[in-house]
N, C-alpha and C positions, 0 to 999 in steps of 0.2 A: 493442451492449451498453454498459453504463455501470458505473462503479465507485462503490461506496458505502462510506464509512468508518463502521463500527458500533462503538459503545462499549457494553460490557455489564458488569454488576456481579453477582457471585455469590460463593458460598462453596464452597470445595472442601476435601476432607480431605487433609491432608498426612501424611507417614509415620507418625507416632505417634498418629493419631486426632484430632489437633487440627484445628480449622477455620481456614482462611486466607481472608481477604477478597481477592477478585480484581477488578481493574478492567482489563479487557483491551480492546484495539482490534483489530478485524479489517477487512481490506479485502475486500469482496465484489464479485464481478462478477455483476451481476443485471440484470433487465429493469425493475424498479420498486423503490420503497421497501419495499413489502410483501414482495416476493420476497427482498430483502436481509435483512429482519428474520427471515423464516422460516428462511432458510439459516443465519444466524448462531446462532439459537436451537438448531437441530438440531446444529450444530457443538459448542456448549459443553455441551449437556444431559448427555452422558455423564460430564462432569467435575464436575457439580454434586452436592454432598452430598445424600443422600436427605432429602426433605422440604423442601429449600430451593428458593427461586425464583430465576430469572434476571431481573434488572431491565435492561431496555433503556434505557440512559442517553441515547443520541443516535444518529441516523442522518443522515448528510449526504452529498450527492453530491460527488465529487471528480473532478478532471480530470487524468488521466495519459495521455500519448500512448504511453508504453511502460512495461511492467512486466517487469523482468529478474530472474527467480528464479535462485538459486544454492543448491543443496542444502548446500553447505559454509558458506554465509553464516549468521551469527548474528543480524544486525541488518538492518532495512529502512531504507534511506536515501532521502530525497527530494531530487532535484536540480532546481534551477530553471535552465533553459538558455534563453539569449536567442539567437534566430536573427536574423540580419541579412539582410533581403531588400530588393529595390529596388521602390519604388512607381513603376511606369512612367508613370502619369498625372502624378504630381507631380515625377518625376525625382529623388526623394530616397530615402535609406536609411530603412528601417522596421525596428524591433525588434519581434519577436514572442516572448512568453514561452511556454515549454512545460514541462510537468512530467514527470519520469521517476522511477520508483520502482525501486530496485535493492537486491537482497539480497546482502550481502557480510559479510566478517569484520571489516573496519575501514574507516575513512574513506578511507584511501589506496587501498584496493582498489576502493571504490565510485567514487572519482574516475576511476580507470583504466578501470573498466567503462563509465562514461558516455562517456569519450573514445573508447573502442574502438567503441561504438555509433555515435558521431557522426563518426568519422574519414572515412567515405566520403560524408558529406553534401555536397551541391552548394552549400549556403549556409555562410557564416561563422557561427560560434557561439561563445558564451562561457558557461562554467558560472559563474553568479553567486551561487549558494547551494547548499550541500550540507549536509544535517543529518540526524541520526539521528531516526527516528520511534519512536513507541511501538506500532507495528503488530506483533502477535505472529504473524499468519499471513495469507496471501492465498488466498482461495478463488475458483477460476475456475469457469466453467460446465462445464468438461470433467470428466466423471465419473472417479473413481479417481485424482484428481490434487489433492493438497492445495495445490499451488502452480501458478501459471501456467506 
């Protein structure tokens, strides 16, 4: 399976009957671009104000080696981790970038979660970038589970 970042635009009704424009980003685990589009539209349709349309702004494939959900987390953070390996043919160190998505309450907690995941790694690693994303939810292929 692969991950797709889907950006959608729609209007939803807020508390006092007013409409609010939403530009939301979802991470979808899917088998294709079409599957990702179908799933994200199904996800947001219940929130769309009657008579309004959902506009699919973009869909792009993204590479994450791990997705770490946390029900207590408020934000999704993207970590770029550089793994140090040895190229046995050349006899030199080689750096390989990998992406990890983690749901946490703040930057410090996200950093700790990535370190906890990587602590038993057989290769050296360095977290070179950690930033909050605008992802509002992650939808896996597992039924009855809004997060991975």
